[in-house]
C-alpha positions in Angstrom: 103.0 69.0 88.5 100.2 68.2 91.1 97.7 70.6 90.9 95.3 71.2 93.4 92.1 74.0 93.0 90.7 74.8 96.4 89.1 77.6 98.5 92.5 79.1 99.7 90.7 81.2 102.4 86.8 81.3 103.1 86.7 85.4 103.6 83.1 86.7 104.1 83.8 89.8 102.5 81.5 92.1 101.0 83.5 91.3 97.5 82.6 87.8 97.7 84.5 85.0 98.3 88.8 84.5 97.7 89.9 81.7 95.4 93.1 80.2 94.9 95.1 77.5 92.9 98.2 75.5 94.3 100.9 73.8 92.0 103.6 71.8 93.5 106.6 70.0 91.5 108.5 67.5 93.4 109.8 65.8 90.3 109.4 62.1 91.3 107.0 61.4 88.3 109.3 62.9 85.8 111.8 60.7 83.8 115.5 61.2 85.0 117.4 63.2 81.9 114.1 65.4 81.2 112.6 68.4 82.4 108.9 68.5 83.6 106.2 68.6 80.9 105.6 72.4 79.8 108.7 74.0 81.0 111.4 75.0 78.7 114.9 75.8 79.0 116.1 79.2 77.7 118.9 82.2 79.0 118.9 85.8 79.4 122.1 87.3 77.8 123.2 84.2 76.2 126.5 83.5 75.1 127.1 80.0 73.8 124.9 76.8 74.2 121.8 76.7 76.3 122.6 75.3 79.6 121.5 71.7 80.6 118.7 71.5 82.8 117.3 67.8 83.8 115.6 66.0 86.4 118.6 63.5 88.2 118.6 60.9 91.1 119.7 62.5 94.5 120.0 60.5 97.6 120.2 64.0 99.7 116.7 65.0 98.0 114.5 66.5 100.8 111.4 64.3 99.4 111.7 61.4 97.3 114.5 60.5 95.3 114.7 63.3 92.5 115.6 66.8 92.1 115.7 69.2 88.8 119.2 70.6 88.6 121.0 73.0 86.5 123.5 70.5 85.6 126.1 71.7 83.2 126.4 75.5 82.0 127.9 74.4 78.6 129.2 77.8 78.1 131.7 80.1 79.7 129.8 83.4 79.9 129.9 85.1 83.1 127.0 87.2 82.8 124.4 84.6 81.3 121.4 83.8 83.5 120.3 80.1 83.1 116.4 79.8 83.2 114.0 76.8 83.5 110.4 77.8 83.6 106.7 77.5 82.5 104.1 79.5 81.5 101.5 76.5 82.4 101.1 78.6 85.5 100.4 82.4 85.4 100.7 84.2 88.7 100.4 87.7 89.1 100.2 87.7 93.4 100.9 84.9 95.7 103.5 82.6 97.2 106.2 80.5 95.4 109.2 78.3 97.7 111.5 76.1 96.6 114.3 73.6 98.0 117.8 74.6 96.9 121.2 73.3 97.1 124.3 75.0 95.7 126.4 72.3 94.2 129.3 73.9 92.4 130.6 77.3 90.7 133.9 79.5 90.7 132.3 82.4 89.1 128.4 82.1 90.6 127.0 79.7 93.0 123.3 79.3 94.1 120.4 80.6 92.6 116.6 81.0 93.0 113.0 81.6 92.1 111.7 83.4 89.0 108.0 84.9 88.9 105.6 86.9 86.8 107.9 85.8 83.9 106.8 87.3 80.3 109.8 85.9 78.7 113.4 85.3 79.0 114.0 88.8 78.9 111.3 90.1 81.6 110.9 88.8 84.9 111.2 89.1 88.7 113.9 86.7 90.3 115.3 86.1 93.7 118.3 84.5 94.2 121.1 83.3 97.1 124.7 83.5 96.3 127.0 81.7 98.8 130.2 83.0 97.3 128.8 86.7 98.1 127.1 85.6 101.2 123.6 87.7 100.0 120.0 86.9 99.2 118.8 89.6 96.6 115.6 90.3 94.7 116.2 91.7 91.2 113.8 92.8 88.2 115.0 91.8 84.6 113.8 94.3 82.0 114.7 93.9 78.5 117.5 91.7 79.5 118.8 94.1 82.1 119.0 93.2 85.6 118.4 95.6 88.4 118.7 94.9 92.3 115.6 96.2 94.4 116.5 94.3 97.6 119.5 92.9 99.5 120.8 91.7 102.4 124.0 89.8 103.8 123.5 86.0 104.8 125.8 83.0 105.4 124.1 79.6 104.7 125.8 76.4 104.4 126.2 75.4 100.7 126.5 72.0 101.0 123.0 71.8 102.9 119.4 71.9 101.5 117.7 75.4 102.3 114.3 76.9 101.6 113.7 80.1 99.7 110.2 81.7 99.7 108.7 84.6 97.9 105.7 86.5 98.8 104.1 89.0 96.2 100.8 91.1 96.8 100.3 94.0 94.1 103.7 95.8 94.6 105.0 94.7 97.6 107.2 91.6 98.1 109.1 89.8 101.1 111.7 87.4 100.7 112.6 84.5 103.3 115.4 82.0 103.5 114.7 78.9 105.9 111.7 80.6 107.3 113.3 83.9 108.2 112.0 86.9 106.6 115.4 89.1 105.6 113.6 91.2 102.6 111.1 93.5 102.1 110.1 96.0 99.7 107.9 97.6 96.7 108.2 97.7 92.9 106.4 98.1 90.0 108.6 97.2 87.3 107.0 94.0 86.3 103.2 94.1 86.4 100.6 91.4 86.0 100.5 87.5 85.5 103.5 85.7 84.5 105.2 82.2 84.3 107.1 80.9 87.4 110.5 79.1 87.2 114.3 78.6 88.5 117.2 80.7 88.1 120.7 80.2 88.1 123.9 82.4 86.7 126.8 81.7 85.3 128.6 78.9 86.0 126.5 78.0 89.1 125.3 74.2 89.2 122.4 74.0 91.7 119.6 71.3 92.4 116.2 72.1 93.2 113.4 70.4 95.1 109.7 70.9 96.3 108.7 73.7 94.1 105.4 75.1 95.4 103.1 77.7 93.9 100.3 79.4 95.3 98.5 81.5 93.1 96.3 84.1 94.9 92.5 84.2 93.6 90.8 87.4 92.9 88.0 88.8 95.2 85.0 88.7 93.6 
């Protein structure tokens, strides 16, 4: 992880100045076969072994030569969510983005971003599924996933795409390849939490250039 603490915007407000923090993983400094330091592999609605997440070499990587991959599900569950996330970054409001490429999956494909992660059973997730040609945002609470926004969209699964999420209070926006496709409000997962990446069932997906901007509090 490359961490940069900086002034995100200098705003001459009566409350003071707004600051923020940026975090970025391109996975180039992570040894192949492992995951980034401070990250963990878990599962929601786990049935069977944990999935295998690891950094691998990929000549198609958007930057560098390494990516983080959900490489093997190791289970046959159709309802298990495969998680790789960290609580070393705590984000309540801000912006997250990642480049992803769906590689394989018969039950499910694709995947996406987790944020405000409290634990393996409580978080927000945005995911794109090329088998269903849809982009959706859910909250997961007590291990139960509930959709709060969704739209139909078709992307080529054999190419890299960019997903971005903007969270501000209870408002959210979801983008694919620079297009704002989802907006809405939800208050089920409140306060700061960890960040990470997600797939479902047998979805084998690769991720690169995971960026998190944590919006600072005005003071």
